[in-house]
N, C-alpha and C positions, 0 to 999 in steps of 0.2 A: 460705333457703336459694343457689335460684335466685340470686338477686342479687350473694350474696355469690359464685360460683362467677365468673358474668357480666365482673365487675365486676375481677376476678383475669384469664378471662383475657380481657378488653379491653386489660388492662397489659402482661403478658408479650406480647399481639400489638402492641405501641405497642413495645415495650421492645427485641425484635424485629430491628423493622422501623427501628429510630433504629440500633440501633447497627448491622444494613446493611446501611444509607444513609453510615454514618462510617467504616464499611469499599473497602465503594463508592471513598469522595471520599481514599480515600489507597493505595487501589487505580489508580486513573490514576496513581499517579503516583509507584508506582512498576515502573519503567523495564529492564530486559533486554536482554541484547542472544540471539541467539537466533546458534547455530550448524548450519546444514547444508552436506557434503554432496549435488552433483548428478554421476553419472557421462551425461555428458551432451559431453562436449569430443568431437572421433575420436581414433583408436588414435595414439600418439608423443606425440600434444599436453604441453606441460608445463602444470602447473595455471596457473588464476587464482580469485582472487579479489574477489568483489565484494561488494559492503557495497549492501540496498538498503536506503533510509530508504520511510518513507509517513505521510502525513494526520499530521504535528504537527499541524494546528490551534494555528497560536502565538497566542498573546493578551497581550502587555505587561506587561510582572510577572514572567513565568515563569522566572527566576530557571534553578534544579532546570532547567528541562526543558533554557536555550543553553544550557549547562556539562556537558550529561550529551550533546548532538550533537553538540557542538567535541570531546569527549572523542574522540569516534572517530575523529578521524583518526587518533590513537594505531596502531590497527591498520591503519596504513598498506594500504590495500587497493589491487588496481590499478584495480578503476574502482570507483563511486558514483553507483548505480541510485536516482531519484526521483523517486516514481508520486504525487503531486501531493497537493493538499490539503493548505499549507499554511499558511492564512490563519483563523484562525477572527475578527477584528479590524479592521474599515476601515484602523485605524493600528498591522497589523502589522507592517507591510513590514521598518522599522527592524528589528524582534526578530528576527526569520528569516534577512537575509542579515548579525546578530552572529551566530546560530546554523551555520548553513552558513560562515560563513566559510574556518576550516580546510578545512571540507572539498572548497572551489572551488579550492585547490592542487593539486586532486588529480582524474583526468583522470574526464569523468563526462558522466550525461543524464540529459533527465528528460522526462514531459510534466506535462498540467498537472488539476488534479480540476477539479469544479464550481466547490469554497469558494478557487477562486484566480478565479473571474471576481465572484464574486456575496459580496456578505458578510452575517453569518447572522443571523436574522431568531425570531424564539419561535414556536413549536410547541408542541402540547403535548408533552410526552414519550411518554405514550402511544402519537403514532404511530411513534417508534421500532421496535415492537414491530407495526408495518406491515410485509406480505414489501417494497417496498417504498413511502419515506418522501418519495419524490415529491408537493410543492405547490406547484396555480397560484398564483402573486400576484394578484390584482389592477393591482397599484397600482407603479410603478415600482423596479424592481432596485435595491441597493445597489451599486456596480457600484466593483472595486478596483483597486490600478493592477498591472493581470496584464501591461502592455505595459514597465512599468516593471522587474516582479523575473524577466519574460523576457530584456530588455536584460542585466541584470543578471548575468544565468547563463551569457548565448553573448559574453560580452565579458569572463568568466572561462575559457572555452575550453570549456561544456562545450553538449555537442548539446543544443536542443530539437527534440524525434522526432513530436511534434507531427502528426498524419496524413503523416510522414515516413519515406523511409529514411536511413540512414549508415552507413559505418561506422568502425568504428576495428582495430588490429593489435595482440591486446595478451600478453604471451608468446610470440612467435610464432603467434598462430592471427587469420585474421581477422574478426573479430566485426561479423555485417550486420543490420544493427537494421530491423524495422519497427515503430512508432510508430505509435496514434494518437490521437485529443483523447479527449473523456470523452460518452465513450456513456450514462453519465446524464442528462447535458441533453444527449444527441440532435447531440454535434460531431463526430460520428465519419465520417470518412471514410476507407475503405482508401487504401491511398498505395501508386502506381500501380507497378506494376512493370519490367520485377525490379530483385532487387540490383544493386548493381554490380560489373564482370565482376572475378571473386577471378586474378588472377594465377598462370598455370596448376603443379599444384602446389604448392601452400599448402593449408593448413589451413583450416579455413572453417566457423563455427557460426550458423545465424539463430537472432536469436530477436527474441521479441514483449514490446513493451514499453504499459500500459496503467492504467492507471483504479482502475477500474470494469470486475469481471470480470465485463461481461456474456457470455450465452452466445452472442451475434451473432458476437459480437469474438473471441474465445474458437476460434471451430466457424471464422472464416476466417484467425486465425495461423494454423490447424492449416495448414488449404490451401494456405493458401501457404508449409508446412514448413520453421516455425519448430519447433526444434530443442526453447525455452527460454519458455515465458512466465510472466515479469514481472508481480506487480497487487496492487490496495493497497481500497482503499474500503471492503471491507469489518469493518473496525475487528476483526475473528475475529469478529467478533456484539455483542463487547463487554458485554453481559448471556447472561453463560453458564450455564448451572445445570451444578454438578459430576456429570459420569459420564453428560452429553443432550452437550452443546457448546452450539454458537450454536445461538440464538431463532428471527435472521433473521439474513439476508446484506445486506440495503437493496439487491438487486437480484432478480437469477434462478436466478442460481448457488445451485446446493441445499444447504443446511444443513452438510451432510457437508466439502466445500472452501472453507469460511470461512477459515477460513488453515489454511497448513499448507504442505509438500507432498505435490504431488499428482500423477493423468494429469490427458489430459485427449485426449479428451473419454473413458477409458474407463481403466481401472487407467495405476498408472506403469511406464514401459518397464521399467522392471526385476522386473517385474511379473507371473504368468503370464496371460499374459489383457489384453497393454499393450504388445506389438507397435508399434503401428500407432499407440498414446498419443503425444504430446508432454506435455511437461515439464509443467507449474500451482505454479510457487510466487506468494502468495497474503498477503503480509504482514496482522500484524492491528491495523502502525502502530499509530503513537507519542501520538497525542493524541486528541480525544472534539468535539463542537459543545461550542459554545460555553454551550449552553443547559440539555446536560445531562453535565458535567462529570463521571460514574460512570463507573467498569466492577466487573465480576464475573465473578469465576472467569477475568477473561480479561487478562494484564498487556498492558500498550504494551512496545512490543519494535521495535527495527534488529535485521536481519539481515544475516549475517556465509559468504554463498555458497561454498564451491571448489569449483569446476567439475573435472575429472577425468576421464578419459577411461572410456568404456565400458566397460562386465567389469572 
């Protein structure tokens, strides 16, 4: 009797695990567009629509993802921001450029993630559940065509914000960017200031852009008066529990801010106690690591952010 109960329990557990894995594989391709409104512009400014994409982790053959990303251009945003980790395969450059091609007709900017520099290596999926899953390899890393990718983007007019500052004017507002290369692999060097001078009487918004939202990077942006900080990297936790949220963030950011719109370092600026905070948006991203192609309770996403005047 006891043996029969044990066998039934094992069978049920195995079936449940298999069903969960099957669902997680399907959810990794259930792309969704998020829409958020951020009251961050100065009074009198016209709304600005920014499309935020992150963590594509492209692999040759991902036709569904390619077409979904290409279709985002039909949203006609004013600007596009790509917060890195476009590669998940050493041969992915052609499929990345195909996916991004329509978006490159729109003004935009980008920063790099670690997966734009180094190719993927197999590691135990259990490592993903560590707070910071970085691995130090003794062998030579697999280098990606980073320079070719950056050149393709900049030749189409996009700004490379890696450890630098830049400005654009959108809908009559000057956007002063400060960007960082990826803190996840210690490439971040905060750009020397100040921002370029803004014409007298012009409206201005200061924005920080980074791949991995490590707290040191967020603190530097906040100290540099960035009203809005945009990041990716976390995959929103990738494996989440309903009612609990992300298990990890793969950096030192707290779990509650693994994705979505928040404040930094405190509450959101529109909430009590958040008057001195910056807005922080963290994308859950569109892809997964090559060897962990699953998501659970955390759909892959792109975000259309509508920036509007405060209040």
